[in-house]
TIDREN-971094 format. One record per residue (C-alpha): residue number from 1; residue in three letters; x, y, z. Coordinates in Angstrom, 2 decimals, padded with zeros to 5 digits. Layout:
<recs>
<rec num="NUM" residu="ALA" u="X" v="Y" w="Z"/>
...
</recs>
This chain:
<recs>
<rec num="1" residu="MET" u="000.00" v="000.00" w="000.00"/>
<rec num="2" residu="LEU" u="001.24" v="003.46" w="-000.92"/>
<rec num="3" residu="LEU" u="001.01" v="006.52" w="001.33"/>
<rec num="4" residu="LEU" u="001.01" v="009.93" w="-000.36"/>
<rec num="5" residu="THR" u="001.34" v="013.24" w="001.47"/>
<rec num="6" residu="LYS" u="000.32" v="016.66" w="000.24"/>
<rec num="7" residu="HIS" u="003.97" v="017.31" w="-000.59"/>
<rec num="8" residu="ASP" u="004.12" v="014.14" w="-002.69"/>
<rec num="9" residu="ILE" u="001.01" v="015.12" w="-004.64"/>
<rec num="10" residu="GLU" u="002.20" v="018.69" w="-005.25"/>
<rec num="11" residu="ASN" u="005.47" v="017.38" w="-006.69"/>
<rec num="12" residu="ILE" u="003.86" v="015.08" w="-009.26"/>
<rec num="13" residu="PHE" u="000.43" v="016.49" w="-010.12"/>
<rec num="14" residu="SER" u="-000.37" v="019.96" w="-011.45"/>
<rec num="15" residu="MET" u="-003.62" v="021.92" w="-011.53"/>
<rec num="16" residu="LYS" u="-003.77" v="021.30" w="-015.27"/>
<rec num="17" residu="ASN" u="-003.48" v="017.55" w="-014.60"/>
<rec num="18" residu="ALA" u="-006.30" v="017.82" w="-012.07"/>
<rec num="19" residu="ILE" u="-008.55" v="019.74" w="-014.47"/>
<rec num="20" residu="ASP" u="-008.06" v="016.99" w="-017.05"/>
<rec num="21" residu="SER" u="-008.92" v="014.37" w="-014.41"/>
<rec num="22" residu="ASP" u="-012.10" v="016.19" w="-013.43"/>
<rec num="23" residu="LYS" u="-013.18" v="016.54" w="-017.04"/>
<rec num="24" residu="THR" u="-012.84" v="012.76" w="-017.36"/>
<rec num="25" residu="ALA" u="-014.74" v="012.25" w="-014.10"/>
<rec num="26" residu="PHE" u="-017.60" v="014.55" w="-015.15"/>
<rec num="27" residu="LYS" u="-017.97" v="012.78" w="-018.49"/>
<rec num="28" residu="LEU" u="-017.96" v="009.31" w="-016.91"/>
<rec num="29" residu="PHE" u="-020.56" v="010.44" w="-014.39"/>
<rec num="30" residu="SER" u="-022.90" v="011.88" w="-017.02"/>
<rec num="31" residu="GLN" u="-022.51" v="008.71" w="-019.10"/>
<rec num="32" residu="ASN" u="-023.66" v="006.65" w="-016.09"/>
<rec num="33" residu="LYS" u="-020.29" v="004.90" w="-016.04"/>
<rec num="34" residu="SER" u="-019.81" v="005.30" w="-012.31"/>
<rec num="35" residu="VAL" u="-021.60" v="004.30" w="-009.13"/>
<rec num="36" residu="VAL" u="-021.82" v="007.34" w="-006.85"/>
<rec num="37" residu="PRO" u="-024.16" v="007.07" w="-003.83"/>
<rec num="38" residu="LEU" u="-025.16" v="010.33" w="-002.20"/>
<rec num="39" residu="ARG" u="-022.68" v="011.06" w="000.55"/>
<rec num="40" residu="THR" u="-023.44" v="010.43" w="004.20"/>
<rec num="41" residu="ASN" u="-023.32" v="013.69" w="006.16"/>
<rec num="42" residu="ILE" u="-023.04" v="013.64" w="009.96"/>
<rec num="43" residu="ASP" u="-023.60" v="017.00" w="011.67"/>
<rec num="44" residu="ILE" u="-021.41" v="018.05" w="014.61"/>
<rec num="45" residu="PRO" u="-023.58" v="020.94" w="015.95"/>
<rec num="46" residu="LYS" u="-021.43" v="022.05" w="018.89"/>
<rec num="47" residu="LEU" u="-018.55" v="022.83" w="016.53"/>
<rec num="48" residu="SER" u="-020.65" v="023.93" w="013.54"/>
<rec num="49" residu="GLY" u="-019.05" v="021.09" w="011.63"/>
<rec num="50" residu="GLN" u="-019.89" v="018.11" w="009.49"/>
<rec num="51" residu="SER" u="-018.19" v="014.83" w="008.66"/>
<rec num="52" residu="LEU" u="-018.89" v="013.37" w="005.24"/>
<rec num="53" residu="PHE" u="-018.32" v="009.90" w="003.81"/>
<rec num="54" residu="MET" u="-018.06" v="009.82" w="000.02"/>
<rec num="55" residu="PRO" u="-017.78" v="006.46" w="-001.80"/>
<rec num="56" residu="ALA" u="-017.66" v="005.73" w="-005.54"/>
<rec num="57" residu="TYR" u="-016.82" v="003.02" w="-008.05"/>
<rec num="58" residu="VAL" u="-015.55" v="003.68" w="-011.59"/>
<rec num="59" residu="GLU" u="-015.51" v="000.58" w="-013.78"/>
<rec num="60" residu="ASP" u="-013.56" v="002.13" w="-016.67"/>
<rec num="61" residu="ILE" u="-010.49" v="002.51" w="-014.46"/>
<rec num="62" residu="ASP" u="-011.20" v="-000.45" w="-012.15"/>
<rec num="63" residu="SER" u="-011.12" v="001.74" w="-009.05"/>
<rec num="64" residu="ILE" u="-013.12" v="002.08" w="-005.87"/>
<rec num="65" residu="GLY" u="-012.63" v="004.80" w="-003.32"/>
<rec num="66" residu="ILE" u="-014.01" v="006.49" w="-000.26"/>
<rec num="67" residu="LYS" u="-013.05" v="009.90" w="000.99"/>
<rec num="68" residu="ILE" u="-013.61" v="010.74" w="004.62"/>
<rec num="69" residu="VAL" u="-013.79" v="014.50" w="004.86"/>
<rec num="70" residu="SER" u="-014.82" v="016.89" w="007.60"/>
<rec num="71" residu="VAL" u="-015.76" v="020.55" w="007.30"/>
<rec num="72" residu="PHE" u="-014.95" v="022.43" w="010.48"/>
<rec num="73" residu="PRO" u="-014.93" v="026.20" w="009.68"/>
<rec num="74" residu="LYS" u="-013.59" v="027.13" w="013.12"/>
<rec num="75" residu="ASN" u="-010.35" v="025.28" w="012.40"/>
<rec num="76" residu="VAL" u="-009.16" v="028.37" w="010.49"/>
<rec num="77" residu="GLU" u="-009.03" v="030.29" w="013.76"/>
<rec num="78" residu="ASN" u="-006.47" v="027.79" w="015.06"/>
<rec num="79" residu="GLY" u="-004.34" v="027.71" w="011.92"/>
<rec num="80" residu="MET" u="-005.67" v="024.29" w="010.93"/>
<rec num="81" residu="PRO" u="-007.27" v="023.21" w="007.63"/>
<rec num="82" residu="SER" u="-011.01" v="023.81" w="007.66"/>
<rec num="83" residu="VAL" u="-011.49" v="020.68" w="005.53"/>
<rec num="84" residu="PRO" u="-009.34" v="017.81" w="006.94"/>
<rec num="85" residu="ALA" u="-009.69" v="014.57" w="004.99"/>
<rec num="86" residu="LYS" u="-008.18" v="011.25" w="003.95"/>
<rec num="87" residu="MET" u="-008.71" v="009.44" w="000.64"/>
<rec num="88" residu="ILE" u="-008.71" v="005.64" w="000.51"/>
<rec num="89" residu="LEU" u="-008.19" v="004.23" w="-002.99"/>
<rec num="90" residu="MET" u="-008.96" v="000.56" w="-003.69"/>
<rec num="91" residu="ASP" u="-008.14" v="-001.75" w="-006.55"/>
<rec num="92" residu="GLY" u="-011.41" v="-002.45" w="-008.34"/>
<rec num="93" residu="LYS" u="-010.20" v="-005.90" w="-009.40"/>
<rec num="94" residu="THR" u="-009.36" v="-007.15" w="-005.89"/>
<rec num="95" residu="GLY" u="-011.18" v="-004.78" w="-003.51"/>
<rec num="96" residu="ASP" u="-007.96" v="-004.23" w="-001.58"/>
<rec num="97" residu="VAL" u="-006.69" v="-000.82" w="-000.50"/>
<rec num="98" residu="CYS" u="-003.79" v="000.24" w="-002.71"/>
<rec num="99" residu="CYS" u="-003.28" v="003.84" w="-001.59"/>
<rec num="100" residu="ILE" u="-004.08" v="006.27" w="001.20"/>
<rec num="101" residu="MET" u="-003.46" v="009.91" w="000.42"/>
<rec num="102" residu="ASP" u="-003.93" v="013.35" w="001.92"/>
<rec num="103" residu="GLY" u="-007.62" v="013.95" w="001.29"/>
<rec num="104" residu="THR" u="-007.51" v="017.58" w="002.43"/>
<rec num="105" residu="TYR" u="-005.30" v="018.60" w="-000.45"/>
<rec num="106" residu="LEU" u="-007.05" v="016.19" w="-002.81"/>
<rec num="107" residu="THR" u="-010.37" v="017.88" w="-001.95"/>
<rec num="108" residu="GLN" u="-008.91" v="021.33" w="-002.51"/>
<rec num="109" residu="LEU" u="-007.26" v="020.25" w="-005.76"/>
<rec num="110" residu="ARG" u="-010.18" v="018.40" w="-007.34"/>
<rec num="111" residu="THR" u="-012.71" v="021.02" w="-006.21"/>
<rec num="112" residu="GLY" u="-010.64" v="023.85" w="-007.67"/>
<rec num="113" residu="ALA" u="-010.07" v="021.78" w="-010.79"/>
<rec num="114" residu="GLY" u="-013.83" v="021.19" w="-011.11"/>
<rec num="115" residu="SER" u="-014.37" v="024.94" w="-011.24"/>
<rec num="116" residu="GLY" u="-011.44" v="025.16" w="-013.62"/>
<rec num="117" residu="ALA" u="-013.02" v="022.60" w="-015.94"/>
<rec num="118" residu="ALA" u="-016.35" v="024.44" w="-015.88"/>
<rec num="119" residu="THR" u="-014.68" v="027.82" w="-016.37"/>
<rec num="120" residu="ASP" u="-012.69" v="026.43" w="-019.29"/>
<rec num="121" residu="VAL" u="-015.85" v="025.48" w="-021.21"/>
<rec num="122" residu="LEU" u="-018.25" v="028.19" w="-019.97"/>
<rec num="123" residu="ALA" u="-016.36" v="031.46" w="-019.40"/>
<rec num="124" residu="VAL" u="-015.80" v="033.90" w="-022.25"/>
<rec num="125" residu="LYS" u="-012.52" v="033.16" w="-024.00"/>
<rec num="126" residu="ASP" u="-011.11" v="036.67" w="-023.52"/>
<rec num="127" residu="ALA" u="-011.92" v="036.90" w="-019.79"/>
<rec num="128" residu="LYS" u="-009.60" v="039.41" w="-018.11"/>
<rec num="129" residu="LYS" u="-011.05" v="040.07" w="-014.64"/>
<rec num="130" residu="GLY" u="-011.77" v="037.59" w="-011.87"/>
<rec num="131" residu="ALA" u="-013.34" v="037.73" w="-008.42"/>
<rec num="132" residu="LEU" u="-012.92" v="035.30" w="-005.53"/>
<rec num="133" residu="ILE" u="-015.23" v="035.45" w="-002.51"/>
<rec num="134" residu="GLY" u="-013.78" v="033.62" w="000.52"/>
<rec num="135" residu="THR" u="-010.20" v="032.87" w="001.53"/>
<rec num="136" residu="GLY" u="-010.55" v="029.60" w="003.47"/>
<rec num="137" residu="GLY" u="-008.84" v="026.31" w="002.76"/>
<rec num="138" residu="GLN" u="-010.46" v="025.89" w="-000.66"/>
<rec num="139" residu="ALA" u="-009.58" v="029.36" w="-001.94"/>
<rec num="140" residu="GLU" u="-006.00" v="028.83" w="-003.13"/>
<rec num="141" residu="CYS" u="-006.85" v="026.02" w="-005.55"/>
<rec num="142" residu="GLN" u="-009.92" v="027.90" w="-006.76"/>
<rec num="143" residu="LEU" u="-007.72" v="030.85" w="-007.59"/>
<rec num="144" residu="GLU" u="-005.08" v="028.68" w="-009.25"/>
<rec num="145" residu="ALA" u="-007.70" v="026.97" w="-011.42"/>
<rec num="146" residu="MET" u="-009.08" v="030.32" w="-012.55"/>
<rec num="147" residu="LEU" u="-005.59" v="031.51" w="-013.48"/>
<rec num="148" residu="THR" u="-004.76" v="028.22" w="-015.23"/>
<rec num="149" residu="VAL" u="-007.64" v="028.29" w="-017.72"/>
<rec num="150" residu="ARG" u="-007.80" v="032.03" w="-018.48"/>
<rec num="151" residu="ASN" u="-005.14" v="034.71" w="-018.93"/>
<rec num="152" residu="LEU" u="-006.46" v="037.19" w="-016.36"/>
<rec num="153" residu="ASP" u="-005.15" v="040.71" w="-015.83"/>
<rec num="154" residu="SER" u="-006.58" v="040.99" w="-012.31"/>
<rec num="155" residu="VAL" u="-008.43" v="039.13" w="-009.58"/>
<rec num="156" residu="LYS" u="-010.22" v="040.88" w="-006.70"/>
<rec num="157" residu="ILE" u="-010.38" v="038.98" w="-003.40"/>
<rec num="158" residu="PHE" u="-013.05" v="039.50" w="-000.74"/>
<rec num="159" residu="ASP" u="-013.31" v="037.98" w="002.73"/>
<rec num="160" residu="MET" u="-015.31" v="039.06" w="005.77"/>
<rec num="161" residu="ASN" u="-011.97" v="039.27" w="007.58"/>
<rec num="162" residu="LEU" u="-010.12" v="042.06" w="005.77"/>
<rec num="163" residu="GLU" u="-006.77" v="041.23" w="007.40"/>
<rec num="164" residu="ARG" u="-007.04" v="037.61" w="006.28"/>
<rec num="165" residu="ALA" u="-007.92" v="038.74" w="002.76"/>
<rec num="166" residu="GLN" u="-004.82" v="040.94" w="002.65"/>
<rec num="167" residu="GLU" u="-002.59" v="038.13" w="003.90"/>
<rec num="168" residu="PHE" u="-004.08" v="035.81" w="001.28"/>
<rec num="169" residu="CYS" u="-003.44" v="038.34" w="-001.50"/>
<rec num="170" residu="THR" u="000.16" v="038.84" w="-000.43"/>
<rec num="171" residu="LYS" u="000.82" v="035.11" w="-000.31"/>
<rec num="172" residu="MET" u="-000.95" v="034.35" w="-003.59"/>
<rec num="173" residu="SER" u="000.72" v="037.24" w="-005.42"/>
<rec num="174" residu="GLU" u="004.06" v="035.67" w="-004.60"/>
<rec num="175" residu="LYS" u="003.04" v="032.05" w="-005.21"/>
<rec num="176" residu="PHE" u="001.32" v="032.72" w="-008.53"/>
<rec num="177" residu="ALA" u="003.65" v="035.45" w="-009.80"/>
<rec num="178" residu="LYS" u="004.26" v="033.39" w="-012.97"/>
<rec num="179" residu="PHE" u="000.74" v="034.19" w="-014.17"/>
<rec num="180" residu="GLY" u="001.41" v="037.95" w="-014.17"/>
<rec num="181" residu="THR" u="-002.02" v="038.65" w="-012.63"/>
<rec num="182" residu="GLU" u="-002.67" v="041.51" w="-010.21"/>
<rec num="183" residu="ILE" u="-004.24" v="040.00" w="-007.08"/>
<rec num="184" residu="SER" u="-005.75" v="042.59" w="-004.74"/>
<rec num="185" residu="VAL" u="-008.25" v="043.03" w="-001.92"/>
<rec num="186" residu="ALA" u="-011.82" v="044.21" w="-002.43"/>
<rec num="187" residu="LYS" u="-013.46" v="045.84" w="000.57"/>
<rec num="188" residu="THR" u="-016.95" v="044.74" w="-000.47"/>
<rec num="189" residu="THR" u="-018.38" v="041.93" w="-002.55"/>
<rec num="190" residu="GLN" u="-019.84" v="044.53" w="-004.89"/>
<rec num="191" residu="GLU" u="-016.36" v="045.91" w="-005.55"/>
<rec num="192" residu="ALA" u="-015.09" v="042.39" w="-006.18"/>
<rec num="193" residu="ILE" u="-017.74" v="041.25" w="-008.66"/>
<rec num="194" residu="GLU" u="-018.41" v="044.44" w="-010.63"/>
<rec num="195" residu="ASN" u="-017.01" v="043.98" w="-014.15"/>
<rec num="196" residu="ALA" u="-015.69" v="040.50" w="-013.27"/>
<rec num="197" residu="ASP" u="-015.76" v="037.98" w="-016.11"/>
<rec num="198" residu="ILE" u="-015.29" v="035.04" w="-013.71"/>
<rec num="199" residu="ILE" u="-016.72" v="034.96" w="-010.18"/>
<rec num="200" residu="THR" u="-016.00" v="032.14" w="-007.73"/>
<rec num="201" residu="THR" u="-017.73" v="031.91" w="-004.35"/>
<rec num="202" residu="VAL" u="-016.23" v="029.54" w="-001.80"/>
<rec num="203" residu="THR" u="-017.73" v="030.27" w="001.62"/>
<rec num="204" residu="THR" u="-019.92" v="028.46" w="004.16"/>
<rec num="205" residu="SER" u="-022.41" v="031.34" w="004.27"/>
<rec num="206" residu="LYS" u="-026.10" v="030.85" w="004.98"/>
<rec num="207" residu="MET" u="-026.88" v="034.18" w="003.35"/>
<rec num="208" residu="PRO" u="-026.12" v="035.17" w="-000.27"/>
<rec num="209" residu="VAL" u="-022.66" v="036.65" w="-000.61"/>
<rec num="210" residu="ILE" u="-023.23" v="038.35" w="-003.97"/>
<rec num="211" residu="ASP" u="-025.93" v="040.62" w="-005.36"/>
<rec num="212" residu="GLY" u="-026.81" v="039.51" w="-008.87"/>
<rec num="213" residu="LYS" u="-027.71" v="043.04" w="-009.93"/>
<rec num="214" residu="PHE" u="-023.97" v="043.77" w="-010.00"/>
<rec num="215" residu="VAL" u="-023.03" v="040.73" w="-012.09"/>
<rec num="216" residu="LYS" u="-022.08" v="041.86" w="-015.59"/>
<rec num="217" residu="LYS" u="-023.50" v="040.35" w="-018.76"/>
<rec num="218" residu="GLY" u="-021.26" v="037.55" w="-019.97"/>
<rec num="219" residu="ALA" u="-019.97" v="036.64" w="-016.51"/>
<rec num="220" residu="HIS" u="-019.42" v="033.05" w="-015.45"/>
<rec num="221" residu="ILE" u="-020.04" v="032.10" w="-011.80"/>
<rec num="222" residu="ASN" u="-018.60" v="029.11" w="-009.95"/>
<rec num="223" residu="ALA" u="-020.81" v="028.51" w="-006.92"/>
<rec num="224" residu="VAL" u="-018.71" v="026.22" w="-004.74"/>
<rec num="225" residu="GLY" u="-019.44" v="026.73" w="-001.05"/>
<rec num="226" residu="SER" u="-023.08" v="025.74" w="-000.46"/>
<rec num="227" residu="TYR" u="-023.12" v="022.01" w="000.26"/>
<rec num="228" residu="THR" u="-026.06" v="021.77" w="002.72"/>
<rec num="229" residu="PRO" u="-029.73" v="022.77" w="002.30"/>
<rec num="230" residu="VAL" u="-029.33" v="025.77" w="004.62"/>
<rec num="231" residu="MET" u="-026.23" v="027.24" w="002.95"/>
<rec num="232" residu="GLN" u="-026.84" v="029.84" w="000.26"/>
<rec num="233" residu="GLU" u="-024.10" v="031.83" w="-001.49"/>
<rec num="234" residu="ILE" u="-025.91" v="032.77" w="-004.69"/>
<rec num="235" residu="ASP" u="-028.85" v="035.13" w="-004.39"/>
<rec num="236" residu="GLU" u="-032.21" v="034.15" w="-005.82"/>
<rec num="237" residu="TYR" u="-032.13" v="036.97" w="-008.39"/>
<rec num="238" residu="THR" u="-028.99" v="035.51" w="-009.96"/>
<rec num="239" residu="ILE" u="-030.28" v="031.92" w="-009.92"/>
<rec num="240" residu="LYS" u="-033.55" v="033.00" w="-011.52"/>
<rec num="241" residu="ASN" u="-032.12" v="035.33" w="-014.14"/>
<rec num="242" residu="ALA" u="-028.92" v="033.59" w="-015.22"/>
<rec num="243" residu="ASN" u="-029.04" v="032.36" w="-018.81"/>
<rec num="244" residu="LYS" u="-027.66" v="028.91" w="-018.02"/>
<rec num="245" residu="VAL" u="-027.24" v="026.88" w="-014.81"/>
<rec num="246" residu="PHE" u="-025.10" v="023.74" w="-014.91"/>
<rec num="247" residu="VAL" u="-024.26" v="021.39" w="-012.04"/>
<rec num="248" residu="ASP" u="-021.86" v="018.55" w="-011.30"/>
<rec num="249" residu="SER" u="-024.73" v="016.23" w="-010.34"/>
<rec num="250" residu="LYS" u="-028.45" v="017.06" w="-010.54"/>
<rec num="251" residu="ASP" u="-029.40" v="014.59" w="-007.81"/>
<rec num="252" residu="ALA" u="-026.65" v="015.74" w="-005.46"/>
<rec num="253" residu="VAL" u="-027.27" v="019.46" w="-005.92"/>
<rec num="254" residu="LEU" u="-031.04" v="019.11" w="-005.51"/>
<rec num="255" residu="SER" u="-030.49" v="017.06" w="-002.35"/>
<rec num="256" residu="GLU" u="-027.73" v="019.11" w="-000.77"/>
<rec num="257" residu="SER" u="-027.37" v="022.73" w="-001.91"/>
<rec num="258" residu="GLY" u="-029.40" v="025.63" w="-000.55"/>
<rec num="259" residu="ASP" u="-028.42" v="027.64" w="-003.63"/>
<rec num="260" residu="LEU" u="-031.10" v="025.67" w="-005.50"/>
<rec num="261" residu="ILE" u="-033.19" v="024.14" w="-002.69"/>
<rec num="262" residu="ILE" u="-034.10" v="027.45" w="-001.04"/>
<rec num="263" residu="PRO" u="-035.45" v="029.23" w="-004.17"/>
<rec num="264" residu="ILE" u="-037.23" v="026.01" w="-005.21"/>
<rec num="265" residu="ASN" u="-038.95" v="025.80" w="-001.82"/>
<rec num="266" residu="LYS" u="-039.98" v="029.45" w="-002.15"/>
<rec num="267" residu="GLY" u="-041.51" v="028.77" w="-005.56"/>
<rec num="268" residu="ILE" u="-039.11" v="031.17" w="-007.30"/>
<rec num="269" residu="ILE" u="-037.75" v="028.44" w="-009.59"/>
<rec num="270" residu="ASP" u="-038.31" v="024.74" w="-010.13"/>
<rec num="271" residu="LYS" u="-036.01" v="021.83" w="-010.95"/>
<rec num="272" residu="SER" u="-036.10" v="022.72" w="-014.66"/>
<rec num="273" residu="ARG" u="-033.94" v="025.75" w="-013.81"/>
<rec num="274" residu="ILE" u="-030.98" v="023.38" w="-014.09"/>
<rec num="275" residu="ASP" u="-029.97" v="023.22" w="-017.75"/>
<rec num="276" residu="GLY" u="-027.85" v="020.11" w="-017.31"/>
<rec num="277" residu="GLU" u="-024.67" v="018.62" w="-015.91"/>
<rec num="278" residu="ILE" u="-021.23" v="019.93" w="-016.77"/>
<rec num="279" residu="GLY" u="-020.34" v="016.42" w="-017.98"/>
<rec num="280" residu="GLU" u="-023.08" v="016.70" w="-020.60"/>
<rec num="281" residu="VAL" u="-021.55" v="019.97" w="-021.81"/>
<rec num="282" residu="LEU" u="-018.09" v="018.38" w="-022.00"/>
<rec num="283" residu="LEU" u="-019.53" v="015.44" w="-023.96"/>
<rec num="284" residu="GLY" u="-021.26" v="017.78" w="-026.43"/>
<rec num="285" residu="MET" u="-024.67" v="016.39" w="-025.43"/>
<rec num="286" residu="ILE" u="-025.99" v="019.86" w="-024.55"/>
<rec num="287" residu="GLU" u="-024.94" v="023.39" w="-025.42"/>
<rec num="288" residu="GLY" u="-022.93" v="025.41" w="-022.94"/>
<rec num="289" residu="ARG" u="-022.41" v="029.12" w="-023.45"/>
<rec num="290" residu="LYS" u="-024.24" v="030.37" w="-026.54"/>
<rec num="291" residu="ASN" u="-022.76" v="033.87" w="-026.77"/>
<rec num="292" residu="ASP" u="-020.57" v="036.33" w="-024.88"/>
<rec num="293" residu="ASN" u="-023.54" v="038.06" w="-023.22"/>
<rec num="294" residu="GLU" u="-024.90" v="035.04" w="-021.37"/>
<rec num="295" residu="ILE" u="-024.48" v="034.72" w="-017.61"/>
<rec num="296" residu="THR" u="-023.57" v="031.12" w="-016.78"/>
<rec num="297" residu="ILE" u="-023.46" v="029.34" w="-013.43"/>
<rec num="298" residu="TYR" u="-021.66" v="026.17" w="-012.43"/>
<rec num="299" residu="LYS" u="-023.04" v="024.85" w="-009.14"/>
<rec num="300" residu="THR" u="-021.06" v="022.10" w="-007.45"/>
<rec num="301" residu="VAL" u="-021.42" v="020.18" w="-004.21"/>
<rec num="302" residu="GLY" u="-018.61" v="017.78" w="-005.10"/>
<rec num="303" residu="ILE" u="-019.12" v="014.17" w="-006.15"/>
<rec num="304" residu="ALA" u="-017.01" v="011.19" w="-005.21"/>
<rec num="305" residu="VAL" u="-016.24" v="010.23" w="-008.82"/>
<rec num="306" residu="MET" u="-014.03" v="013.35" w="-008.90"/>
<rec num="307" residu="ASP" u="-012.06" v="012.01" w="-005.95"/>
<rec num="308" residu="VAL" u="-011.69" v="008.50" w="-007.34"/>
<rec num="309" residu="VAL" u="-010.59" v="009.52" w="-010.85"/>
<rec num="310" residu="THR" u="-008.20" v="012.19" w="-009.58"/>
<rec num="311" residu="ALA" u="-006.79" v="009.89" w="-006.87"/>
<rec num="312" residu="TYR" u="-006.34" v="007.12" w="-009.46"/>
<rec num="313" residu="ASP" u="-004.39" v="009.46" w="-011.74"/>
<rec num="314" residu="ILE" u="-002.27" v="010.73" w="-008.84"/>
<rec num="315" residu="TYR" u="-001.56" v="007.16" w="-007.70"/>
<rec num="316" residu="ASN" u="-000.40" v="006.11" w="-011.16"/>
<rec num="317" residu="CYS" u="001.83" v="009.17" w="-011.47"/>
<rec num="318" residu="ALA" u="003.34" v="008.31" w="-008.09"/>
<rec num="319" residu="LEU" u="004.06" v="004.74" w="-009.18"/>
<rec num="320" residu="LYS" u="005.77" v="005.93" w="-012.36"/>
<rec num="321" residu="MET" u="007.84" v="008.52" w="-010.50"/>
<rec num="322" residu="HIS" u="008.57" v="006.30" w="-007.47"/>
<rec num="323" residu="MET" u="007.03" v="008.81" w="-005.06"/>
<rec num="324" residu="GLY" u="005.40" v="008.13" w="-001.71"/>
<rec num="325" residu="THR" u="005.99" v="005.62" w="001.06"/>
<rec num="326" residu="VAL" u="005.22" v="001.91" w="000.70"/>
<rec num="327" residu="ILE" u="003.90" v="000.20" w="003.84"/>
<rec num="328" residu="GLU" u="002.65" v="-003.29" w="004.72"/>
<rec num="329" residu="LEU" u="-000.18" v="-003.84" w="007.19"/>
</recs>
């Protein structure tokens, strides 16, 4: 069995690699070539946290996996990851565990890459301005994905904690200097999203963090943070009036995300508001962006097929490059 740390993964697997893996995962999912039960979510009320258990099987690559991931927002206050996790990868031919890897970084990587994949096919080709709302554990990979698929001149960053937003900008400006993108703080969400071609929200908010009246025509929105029925990042105006809404999984989003559940329960929209899955767009089964004036939304709650396909690709890279630590149990 192989053990892979975050450091191991970073050394062998790029954001571009991860985006390619997620594109494969989305297509397999929309072709019904994977078994992905809805995740089990256990609430931890006293710490405002949740623990989630996410299994999947992908026959095409003979792989099974389960990610055990927790979301504890208060961890940030103690300098700990807000989304600690472990990924267990199993050989689909034998059922035995072949690899255990850092699931925290895997989650950050594949979630950012999912937005990257959606942005690649839905955002306007000449996008120049980005906006990122939230600077928690998921934010860095979300930013990297945005920069990987589009040549952006600037990205505005907003967080409720202004000091944390400034620290994030300073760190990211140094880390991603190769992209040549100006990364700066916005004092309000309105300042961040006005004139932005790409908007990514990655918070645990229970109230909308953007006002759709300030979203420009032609913008693409990655709605990442809302993964429970009571969380809502995207305001109802935006959900109702966007030209296209795509999701990673219809069943998962309609079961888990307040971004869609809340306006549906209010009678503002119905399930037909979802135009399709991003995998269907990638497969050419449905049309994505029609023109440069459309506002498009990609809503994700994360599906385990993303973890299994990405973990499988990381594992095979590690074997080829002789990375990681081999152990016997």
